[in-house]
N, C-alpha and C positions, 0 to 999 in steps of 0.2 A: 280617686281616681286618678289610672296613671300622665302623668305630663307625658313623657313620653315613653314609652315600649321600642327596643331594635332586638331583631328577630334574625340570625342567622347573616346578620352583613359583613358583607365582604369587595372591598375594594384594591383593583389591581392598576398598579403602575406598571409598564412592559412585563415585567416577569417578577418584579416584587409585587409580593400582596401585602398591603400593609394594615388592611383591616382582614381577618381570616374568622369568618364566622362568631362573629361576636354579638350575644344576646346582653343587654342592657334594660333597667326599669328604674324610671327615676320619677316616685313620686310626688305627685301635684303639693306643693308647698315647699317643700325637700332642698338643705340646700346636700347636692349631692358633688364630696370631694371625689375628682377622678384622676386615677395617679398611675404614674408610669415611668419607666426612664424615659430618655432621649430616642425618638424613634419607635414608640412603643404600638405608635398608631393612635395616641389621645386627640390632637390635632388633628388628624385627617376625620377622627369621629365627628367632630365637630361640627368641622368642613360640613360634613353629610349632611348631619342633622341641620344644617342653618341651608340646607340647599345651593350651599356653593363649588362644591364638583357634586357631582350622581355617582350613585354605586354602583356595583358591576355585578352586585344580586342581593338578594333579601328584602326586610321590609321594614320600615322605620313608619311610627307612628305615631302623632300628638294627640294627645285627649282622647286618641281613640279615633282619629281621622288619619288620612293620608297623609303624608310630611307640606307634598306638592299643593295640598289644597288652601287657595287664600287666604281664606277666614282663618286659617290658623297660622301662616304665614307672617300676616300679619301683625303676628302676638308675641312677635322672637326680637329681643335685643342682642345687640351680638360686640362683641371686641376679642374679635381672634389679629393675633402676633401685634399692629399697631393704628392708631386711627388714623383716618386718611385726612389728614388735615393741610391747607393751604399752608406753606411756612411763614407768607407774608403778612396771610391776615391776623386779623386779632378772634380770640377764645370766642367772642361774641359772633362774631359774622361767620365764624366759622359752623357755630349752630347752630346760625339763622341760616345755610346754605341747607345743613343737613335736615332742619326741622322744615323746610319748602322740597326737599325733597321725600321724607316721609307723606306728606300734604298734612303735616300737625297743621291744626284750629288753632288762634288766641297763642303764636309761638312765641310771643318774646316773655309770655308769663309762663310758658312751659318751660324757656331755657332759662329762666329765676329757679323756678323751681328745680329742675336736677344740678343748676350748677353749686344750688345750697346745697342739695345733699351729697356732693364731692366736696361738700366747703372750699368751692373754687370761687364764692360770690366776688371776691377783693378781686381776681385776674381774670374776669371778664376784657376786659381794654386790653391784655398783653396780647404782644404779637404770640404764635403759636412759635415761630421759631428761637424766642427767648424763654419759654417754660421749661422748668428742670421734666427730668427725667419722669422722677415721680408726678409733679403736675402731669406732664401728659397722658402719666398712666390714667388720673384720673378725671383727664378732659374725655381720653377714651371710653370710660366708664361713663362718662355724661351724658357720653352720643347712642349708648347702648340703654340708659333709661328714656329716651325722651320720648315720647306717648304712653308712656307706664306700662311696657310690656308686661308679659302672664310669664313668661320663661326669661327669662337671661345666662346668654350663655358665654363664660367668663374665658380666658387660654391666656392662664398665664399673668393674673390682673396685679398681684402683689410686686414684680418687679417692680425695682426704683423706685418703690415706697420705701421711706422712713419706717420705725415707731410708731410718731404719728399718726401719718397716711392710715401705717397697718392695723391702727383702733378706728378710725375714722372707717374703715372700710369695712370691719368685721360690724361695728356696731352699724353700718349701713345696710349691707346684707343681713344678719340678723334678723334690723327692722321691716324689709323686704319682704324674709317668709311668715311672720306673723302676721302678714296683710294677703297673703297664702301666692303672692312670687316664688315660683320654681326658679333654682338658682344653680345651674353647673358648669363648678367652677372645676379645673385646674392645676394645680402650680405645687413644683417644687419644696418651696415653705412648707414641709408636714407641722410644726410646730402652731404656728400661724390657722390652719389649716384643722386641725386637730379641737381649735377653740368653737368653733363655728358650723361644723358639717355635721350634718343629720344620716346623714348617710354616706355610703365610700363604694368607689370601683375600681376593685385594681387592674390592671391591664398588662399584657406581656406578647411582645412576638403577633398584636393584633387581635387577643383572643383575651375574653374574660376572665380571670384566676380568680378574684372574688368577687360578690356583692356580699354586704351588711350593712347592718345598722350601726348606730355611736353606741348602742346599749349591746351589739353584740360586739362589736371588737373590742369595746369595755370587758366583757364579759372572758374572752378573750386571752387576756393584755394579765398574766396572772403579778403580781403583786414577791417584793422580796425582801431580805432585809441585806443590806451592802455595806461591808465592813472593809476597813485595812487593819493589818498589824502589821508589826516588825519581821513575820514568818508568815508570809503568803504560803507557800508552800504546802507548809506541816500544817496551817491553819487547816487551807484546801482540804488534806486530806483527811485530816480530823474531824470536820463538820462535813465530807460525804459519809462516814462512815454512820454519823448521827442524825442527820438531817437527810441526806438522799442527795436530792437535784443538787449540784455546786458549780456555778462557774466563774470563770477570772473572763471579767473585763478594760479588756485593754487599752483603751480608749480613757476608761477613769482611775484605771490601774486599780483597781479594787474586786473583790467579791461580792457576788450574790450569790444566796443563798434562799432558794424557791421551798413552796411548801409553807404547813399552815403550822407557825411558828414568830414570834416578836424578837426584835431586837435585844430587849433583855436578857429571854432568855437565852440565843448565841451567844452575848458578852459576856453569860454567867457562865454557862456549857464551858466557851475557854478558858476561862481565869482560871475558876474554882477545882477541874478537872486535869489542867495542865497549865496553867501558872501564865496563860496568853493572855496580854493587858491589849483591847481592841484600844487604837486611837483614835478612829473616827469608825459610826458606823450612823445609820438610815433605814429607814422606811419608803421603798417607793413601787413603783406600778410600771411595767411596761409600757412606753409611749407607742402610739402610731408607725413614726418613723424605724423603731425597732421592732416591730413587729412587720414594717414593708419589707424592712431591708432582711428578717429571716423566712420572708414569704420567699423572696426574689432567688435566694439562694437554695430552696427548694428545691431539687431534680437538673442541678447541676453539679 
């Protein structure tokens, strides 16, 4: 079963069409990485799914039911933008207010559970205003986890987290997914997203450009041999004649040789035939960020 099914979704603000005929499918139990440029419609789509704003047209279904159905609305946990907390209240008292708002039974036990999940057990007595940005992000996620929702909608939850916070986030979301929770997560930190996502949706201008599984992404990201020499221009011309597709990567200052070849074959060919020595060489693979950038540049 699909947790989210969206068909021909539109949302206009005045003359601006923020979401434009969007189609989207999120399977149950997936960690769905929702990717796009600023202003592409990600946050608007998430707000529409959560019922925070109303669509101008189209259809949203959650577990096969209309998204306005109260039986499905109660199964959603949300963190969009920032958690709504009272700055002078402690983390614990803010959580108590949210738990009461949701009508959660055994609220103290539930608060302890979610604070432990986000590794905030020791910060319960802290005033919210004294928490770091990363701590506030984790508190917001704890808010979203109250009541053990079947669907989590998280908008840029990794922002502000340090390396350890990101690791905790990865572990937590992966464990939740294994237990059947569906996670819709948007992020600009694609390297972190690539470590956990099982599915991806790439959006531009309010339209879905591409949906794929992690396996499909992997199949679409070719491997290459990356190398550096003293004469990059000459080496590139030679390698293009011998191996076909060769690109120069300005960010890393290296040549990339695509196709079915090995680092050993490339280095040997350059040295034995042309006396060109390779100073650095490695085998690598196009990652999610590079795939995304290439896709964004198509048609522009």
